[in-house]
C-alpha positions in Angstrom: 141.2 -19.4 123.4 140.8 -23.0 122.5 140.7 -25.9 125.0 143.2 -28.5 123.8 144.3 -31.8 125.1 147.4 -32.0 127.2 149.9 -32.3 124.4 152.6 -29.8 124.4 153.3 -27.9 121.2 156.2 -29.5 119.4 159.6 -28.5 120.6 158.4 -26.0 123.2 159.0 -26.1 126.9 155.6 -26.4 128.7 155.3 -23.8 131.5 152.7 -23.1 134.1 152.8 -19.4 135.3 151.4 -18.4 138.6 149.3 -15.2 139.0 152.1 -13.3 140.7 154.5 -13.8 137.8 151.7 -12.9 135.3 151.4 -9.6 137.1 155.2 -9.1 136.8 155.0 -9.9 133.1 152.0 -7.8 132.0 151.5 -5.1 134.7 154.8 -4.3 136.5 157.2 -5.1 133.6 159.5 -6.6 136.3 163.1 -7.1 135.1 163.2 -10.6 136.4 160.2 -11.5 134.2 161.8 -10.1 131.1 163.3 -13.4 129.9 159.9 -15.1 130.3 158.2 -12.4 128.3 160.9 -12.6 125.6 160.6 -16.4 125.5 156.8 -16.2 125.2 157.0 -13.6 122.4 159.6 -15.7 120.6 157.3 -18.7 120.8 159.8 -20.7 122.9 157.5 -21.5 125.7 154.2 -23.4 125.7 152.3 -21.6 128.4 149.5 -23.8 129.6 146.8 -22.7 131.9 143.2 -23.5 132.9 140.1 -21.4 133.0 140.2 -21.3 136.9 143.7 -19.7 136.5 142.3 -17.1 134.2 139.4 -16.5 136.6 141.9 -16.0 139.5 143.8 -13.4 137.4 140.6 -11.5 136.6 139.7 -11.5 140.3 143.2 -10.3 141.4 143.1 -7.5 138.8 140.1 -6.1 140.7 141.9 -6.0 144.1 142.1 -2.5 145.6 145.9 -2.7 145.7 146.2 -3.7 142.0 143.7 -1.2 140.4 145.9 1.9 141.2 148.9 0.0 139.7 147.0 -0.6 136.5 146.0 3.1 136.4 149.7 4.1 137.0 150.8 1.9 134.0 147.9 3.1 131.9 146.5 -0.5 131.7 143.1 -2.0 132.2 142.2 -5.4 133.5 141.1 -6.2 129.9 144.6 -5.4 128.6 146.2 -7.9 131.0 143.5 -10.6 130.3 144.1 -10.0 126.5 147.8 -10.7 127.0 146.9 -13.9 128.9 144.6 -14.9 126.1 147.2 -14.2 123.5 150.0 -16.3 125.1 148.3 -19.0 127.2 146.9 -22.2 125.8 143.9 -23.4 127.8 143.8 -27.0 129.1 141.3 -29.0 130.9 141.6 -28.8 134.7 144.2 -31.3 135.8 143.5 -34.2 138.1 144.5 -33.4 141.7 148.2 -34.2 142.2 149.5 -36.4 145.0 151.2 -33.4 146.4 149.3 -30.9 148.5 150.1 -27.3 148.6 149.5 -25.6 152.0 147.7 -22.8 150.1 144.6 -24.3 148.4 144.6 -21.3 145.9 147.9 -22.5 144.5 146.9 -26.2 144.2 145.6 -25.7 140.6 149.1 -24.6 139.5 150.7 -27.6 141.1 148.2 -30.0 139.6 148.6 -28.8 136.1 152.4 -28.6 136.3 152.5 -32.2 137.6 150.1 -33.5 135.0 152.1 -32.0 132.2 155.5 -32.2 133.8 155.9 -28.5 133.1 158.2 -25.8 134.4 156.3 -24.0 137.2 157.0 -20.3 137.6 155.9 -18.7 140.8 157.1 -16.3 143.5 154.7 -17.8 146.0 156.5 -19.1 149.1 154.0 -22.0 149.4 154.8 -23.2 145.9 158.5 -22.6 146.1 158.7 -24.5 149.4 157.6 -27.6 147.4 160.4 -27.3 144.8 162.3 -30.4 146.0 159.3 -32.6 146.2 158.1 -31.4 142.8 161.3 -32.5 141.2 160.3 -36.2 141.9 157.3 -35.5 139.7 159.3 -34.0 136.8 158.4 -30.4 137.7 160.9 -27.6 138.3 159.4 -24.8 140.4 161.3 -21.5 140.3 160.7 -17.8 140.4 162.4 -16.9 137.1 164.1 -18.4 134.0 
């Protein structure tokens, strides 16, 4: 993975994807996540992320409730992280946004989405409760596309 400046790839919708959606994409093969997966595979989305987001995913993949799911789907944490690495374009950590998320773990997703005026995909209630306020910063927060 290369760290690039904040420029979006030409013609692609920048998107920030929260950890819960990443699990839906690459572990659970959730039907609601299928359009996101197809858009990523077709190169229509510019998935931007930061190293702390990848670190969070690695931590979550080791949770006791996730490990059996990985086993069930015959996946390893390495498989999921490889999918992240294949599709996500790492950015520098964004400056703290003026908006505060009630869950500090989700702030990094808000910050990057605001900094890059990206679509923010999340199923987290803390993030989605900010959807109206995020619009004023050029960010759409939603659970699916």
